[in-house]
N, C-alpha and C positions, 0 to 999 in steps of 0.2 A: 478580637474577640477572643473568650477563653474555648477553643474549640477539643472536645473529650476525645483524647488519644484512643479509646475502646473504639466511639463511634465511625472517628474517621478509618481505622481500621476496618471496620465490618464494613463501612462504603465503600472503600478500595478493592478489599475483596469482593464486594457484589459485582464489581467489574468483568469479574474471572467468571459469573454465574447467571448472566443476563441471559435470557433467550435468545436464540437466533431471529425468531420471531419477531422482535424489537430492535430489530437492524443493529444488532451487536453494540449496544450501547454501552458505552465507558462513564461508569459514574465516579465523580469525582469528589473529595473529601467534601464537608459542608464549609463554605465561603462565607455561609452570613448567618445571621440566628432567627431568620423568619419562618414561621409556622402558620399555611394558610390555615384556618379554622374552616374546615367543610369546603374546604376546596376556596380560591381566590373567587367568590362568587357574588361580592355586595356590589362594587363600580359598576359592573355590566349589569348585574340585575338577574344572575343568573340562577339557577333552582339551587340551593344549598343541597352539599354532596351529589349532585350531576358531574359527568363525565365534562361537561362544558367548564364547572367550577375548575374542575384538576387539571385541565389541560390548561387553563387559566394561571395557576400556579405554577403549572411546569414552564409556560412562555416567560412568568416573571422570573424565573429561577430561586423561587424559594426554595429553603434549603428541606422543606418537609410541607405535606401537604395532609391535613386528617380529614378523615370519614369515618363513617359509623355502619359496624354490623350488626345485624341481627339476622334470626332463623324463622324460615315460615314454617307452618303447617305441617309440611310434606319437606323438611330438610332444607331447602334450598336457602343459600347466605345471599343474601342483598343487603343494599345498601340504602339506610337510614337513619335520620336521628329520633323520631319520635317512637314510641311501641306502637301505633297504629298509624294507618295511611289509608287516605281519604275515610275516614271512620270506621275502618276493619282494623283489627286486631292482627297484628303480623303472625305471631306466634299461634294464632288458632285459625289461619285463612292459609289455604295452598297458593301459592307464587302468581300460577294460573289467572288466578281471581284477583290479584293485585297488580296485574300488567295488562288489566283493562283501562286501568287510569295512566294518562302519560302524565308527565312533568312540568312545569309550566312552559317549558320551550321547547315542548314535543317528544322530547327525550322518554323512552320508557324506563322505570323504575330498573335499575340497574344489579345484576348479580355480582357478587364478589369477582368472579372469575374477568366477568368483563370489564371490571372496574382494575382490576389488577393490570391487565393485558393492554387497555389505553394508558394506565400510568407508566407503563415499560415502553412506550412508543415515543422515539423520537424525545428522549428522557434522559440527562445527563447529568441533571443536579438535583433531582426533588426526589426525597424520600419518600413512601408512602405509610404515612403514620393511622395505624390501624385501631381504631375505639372498636373493642369488644365489650358490647353494653351487655351487663347482666340479664339474666332471664327472666320472665316473671312467672316462671311454671317452676322451676327449681334450681338450687344450686348445680346439681350436677348437669343438667341442660347447658347451662351457662360453659362450664368446662367442655362440654363436648361441642360447643360451638368455636371453642378455642383452640382446640385439636382438630376440627375438622377445617379450621381456616390455615391455621400451620401445613396441612397436608397440602393445600391447594397453592399456596405461595413455593411450597417447595418444588411440588409438581411443574409450576409454571416457572423454576427457576428463578423466583423473584424472593425466595427469604434472604436472601443477604442485602436486599432494599427496603424492608420495612423493619419498624420499630411498631410496639404492640402497647396500648395504654388503655387501664379499666378503673372503672369506681370498684369493681370486686375484686380485692385481695386475693382472695382462692382462685382467680382467672390467671392473676398474671404470675401465681407459683404454681400454674398446673402447667404454664407456659414454658415457666423456668426450667418445671421437670423433664419435660416433652426436647426444652432444648436450652441448654444453660447457657448457648453462645447468644440468645437471644435478645435482643434491647426492649426491658422491660420498662413502662413508670407510671406510678401508681397518680390516682386523680384525687384521691376524698382527701386529702390533707390533715387525715388524725396519724400519719405516723411519721416518727424522726425521721432523717436521714442515717441516723444508726443503725433503726431497725430494719430498712431498707437492706441497706447493706447486710445485716446478718440473714434476711430472706433472700437473698441474690438477685433484689430486684434493682434494675439499672439507675433509675432516676426518679425525682420527683418533680410533677407536674401537676401541679398546683394551684386553686385561684391565687393570683397576685395579693389579694387581702392575706392570704395564710402566711406570705414571708413577710408582708409588715405587720402583722402581729406576733410574728416570730422568726425576726430577724437574724437570730444566732441560728435558723439554719442554712443561711445562705452559709455561712462558713463552715458548719458543720458538715455541707455536703460537698464544700469544696477538699475540706479536709481528708472525706473521706472515698470521693472518687466517684460520689452520685452526681449525675446529671441534671440539673437545673433546667426548669420548666416553667411558664407560667402562662394561664388563661383567665377569660379569652380579653385581652388588653387591646382597648379601641382608645383609648385615651391619652393623646402627646405626653403628659405629665408622669402618667403611670409606666410610658414606654421608656421615658428619660430615666426612670428610676431605675427600672430594670438593665436598659444598659449599662447605664453607670456602677450595678453591682453584678455586671459581666454575668449573666444568665446566658446559659448554653443556646437557650431557644427562647423565644417568646411566641405562644400560639394567639394568633387575631383573627377580626374578620376585618381590618383595615391593613393589609398588607401592602401597599403603596405607602399609606400614611409612615408605616414601619421601618418602611427602606428609608424615607425621607429624617426619619429623627436618627436613622444608623449615621446617614452622612452628615448629619449637624452635629452628632453627640461628641461631645469632647475624647473618648476615647479615641475618635477617629483621626486626631491631631496627635496622638501619642500620650494623653491623658491617663493615668488611673488613677481611681478613687482611693482617698488614703484614710478619708475620715467623713463622717457626717452624722445626722440627726435628721429622720424625716419627720418625728414627731407622732408616731404611730402608736402611741399610749395615752394613759391619762394621768395628771397629776402633777406634781412639783418637774420640771426639767430633768433628765436625765442626770442623777448625783455623778455618774461615775462621766459624765463628759461637761459638766458645767457646775461652776461655782459662782459665788457672787463677790462685785464690792458692795462694798456698803457703809453708809454714812451719808451724814448733812453739813458737811463743809463748804459745800460749794462747789467742789470738784475742780477747782481753778477758774471755774467761769461766771462764778457769782450764779451757780443754780439755785433754785426754791425747793429742788424735793430732797427729799431724805429717800435713799435706797436700803431695802429691806435686804434680806437674807430667807431664804428658803419659804415665802410667804405668797402663798396661792393667790391672795388678792391682788398680788402683783406679780407675780411669772405663773402662769398653768398651763399647761398641757390640756385640749380637749378636740374633739374631729378634728384629728389630724394637724392641728395648728400650734405651735406655742404663740399663745398671748403675753406681752409686754404691756401691764397698764399702769396708767399715771392714775391715781386717785386724788380727790380732794379732802386728805383725813390728815391729821395732827399728830406729826412724830417729832419728839422732843420740841427743837426751836424753828421747823418746819411747816408748812400746812399741805404738801402735798406730799406723798409716796409713790415709790416706783420700782424699777428693776434695773441691772445694769450687770448681764452674763459673764460671763469670762469662760473661752475656753478652757478645758485642763486635760490632765491627763494623756499627752502625746498631741495633746492641741494646740500647739505652737511648729509653727515651719519655717524652713527658708527655700522662698521660690515656691510657686504652684500656682493654682488657680482655683478661685475663691468664687461661689455661687450662693448665691442668699436670695429666695425668692418671697418678698414680701408685699405687704400692703402697709401703708403710715395710717398713722393715726393724722386728722384734720383738725384745725384749729390753732387760732393765734396763740401764742405763746408753749406750742409744743417744738419739740426740737430731738426729733428722734435719730438714731446714727444706728450703721451696721461699720463699724472700722477695726485697725490693727496698731498692737503699742508691741516695743519690743518687752522679750521677754527677761531678758538678761541686763539690760540697759548697760550692755557692752562700752558706750561712748559717752556714760553720764545720764543726767536726769533728763525730763523732758526741757524743750526739743531736742537734746544733742543725738538720743538716740532715736529719733524718728517715730514719727506718726503716719500711717495710711487711712484714709478717711474713704471707705469704699461706697457710702452714700450717708449724704448729712440731706435733711431737710429742714426748714424753721416755717412754721404756722401761717406767719403774716405774711410770708411770699409763697404763695400755695401754687403748683404745678410745677415747681421748677425743684429741681433735684441737683445736688452737688457732690464733688469728686474732689478730695484735695491732697497733699503729703504737707507735711510738716520735719523740717531739718532744723539745724543750727544756723545754717543761713536762708532759710526759708519757712517763714514761719509769722502768722497771724499776728502774733505780738508786735512784729516791728513793719507787717502791713506786706510783707515779702512771700505772704504763701503761694503755693502755687497750685492753680485752682482753676474749676471751668464748672459752669451751670449747665444743664438740660432740661427744656422742658418735656415732662412725660403727661401723659393724658392719663386721668382718672388716677392718680398715684394711693388717693383715699378709698378707693372702691373697686381696685382690681391689683392684683397682684404683679408684680414687674419681678424680674430678674436681676440683680446686680450684684454686679462681680469686678474682677480683676485678674489679670494674667500678669505673674511677678516674675521677673527674669531678673539674671547677672547685667543685665544693660539698660532695661525699662520697667516701667510697669503700665500695663495699659490697662484702661477703666471703662467699661462697658455697661451698658442698659440694655436689657434683650438682644444681648450678641451686637450689639450696635456697637462699635468702639468711638468714642467721644472725646478719651481724653488721653495723652500720653506722658508720663514723667521720667527723663532722659537721666540716666547714670552718666555724669559729665565726667566722671574720672578725676576729678579733682579732691577725692578725701573723703572721709565721713562727715565733714561739715554741710556736702550737699548730697550724702548718698551713703546712708548709714543701712541702707537696705539691704546689709550682705549676714547680716546675723536671723538668728529665731526672732519670728513675731507670734502672736496668738492675738485671738479673733473677741470681741467685746459688741453686745447689740444689747443698746439702750433706750428709753425715753428719759428725755429731758425736760424740764417745767421752768421755762425764761432761761434767765441767765445771759450775759454778754450780748449774745446773737439772735439766742430764741426769745428772749423777752425786749428786744429794741422797742416793741411798739406794743409791752405789755401784756398780760396773759387774760383770757376770755374765760370768764368763771363758768358758763354756762356749758363748756363741751366737755367736761369730765362725768366719767371715768372714759379716758382716751385711750385707745389701745395700738400697739404695733402688732401686727399679725404676724407670724413665720411659717412658711409653708415647708420648709426644708434648708438645712445649709448644707453645703457639699465640697467639700476641700481635694484635687486633685494634683499630682503631683508626673512630672515624664520621669 
């Protein structure tokens, strides 16, 4: 994982400043990206923001444990997310009245001092992530809460083991003014990384949807040395996307799940994301990433569709998905239209890991495919330069997905293709992950991370292994054809769509 040198240095420096009461803890640089949101509370049903939840985050060795700071009517700093506690407005209530009510596990409402001391005890790995809540009284009171909090962290010799976050930009600017070396992260999601850098803010800690809508901010943050954090991420698919994009931190109510996703992530095996489309936009597919193969000449398989170009009838992005749609529609001499997308602009690779999450179109006559062809045709035309079929399905053979390779020696025209099918539950109603890992000596084929087929490099030349050159990716839905149309076409199935959730390409 990408670890900020700045943050690592801060945490290392913190090892020299931990209080003696904290048993001379030695904090280590971040070893993971997991930040427990309001502590690790969920699995064991601890109260949010409780000391029990904090201690569980420390036990799990989360890199951070987030908590919320507010100030009572008598200027006591306490830990609570909401502006009220047991129907009492915190900013209008003295602390003595608030602590009459226990948390659900019997703890009293903790003060910031108690929370800091608990966070230092037997803790060598978990940073305190202090969210300073905006004041409902005034902007100045919000800044006063920040100043008072900083002084307390310094007094307890914990100021090197904390980062500050807030939805109030002025609070963060006040913290930077008081302590320019403090780690600060903005939560509201309306500032670019360039603006954060200009104002001395260390990181953007935004809801994950902000980064989906502004993927350029991920690149910009890395270029400008701005920390990347996302909240509150509790879904495995969203975690996987953030891990793939090399975020510094992920804030979650599900730290145990996030640790598991990290273990299973391609990055844990040395893969680095080099190209992707998450389809977090609307309209036509991104023209900087995709072009089209166009026409209705049968594509060597006597297919029945006409592939259109940049037509939202056949290729459209909406609701976070790409839809490739086969339509019963007259085009030239064809009775159906569809789309065949081709990766472009650095969308070709020599070796790597390709993952595509897809839901397939159902029905007799459908022939969806996720596959690869040679970019430069170094060894001649098809099949000499090779073909890698990551996923093919024909509608008359439901629930079975095939992977194949084609070369001069091995191809379907002469019945020697190397192929294997795997039964997949619900391919037409659920998304499944189809992928390959392509090395110099073999290509491994996976469905949902299960290896089911390997094609080995025999070392006998390009006739059997042309896969030492660049290949690009294709996504398409064909109608009929030599394979897809063996049992005809069901005219009642249209329109029929293949939905793509994401495409990710990694290299080592």
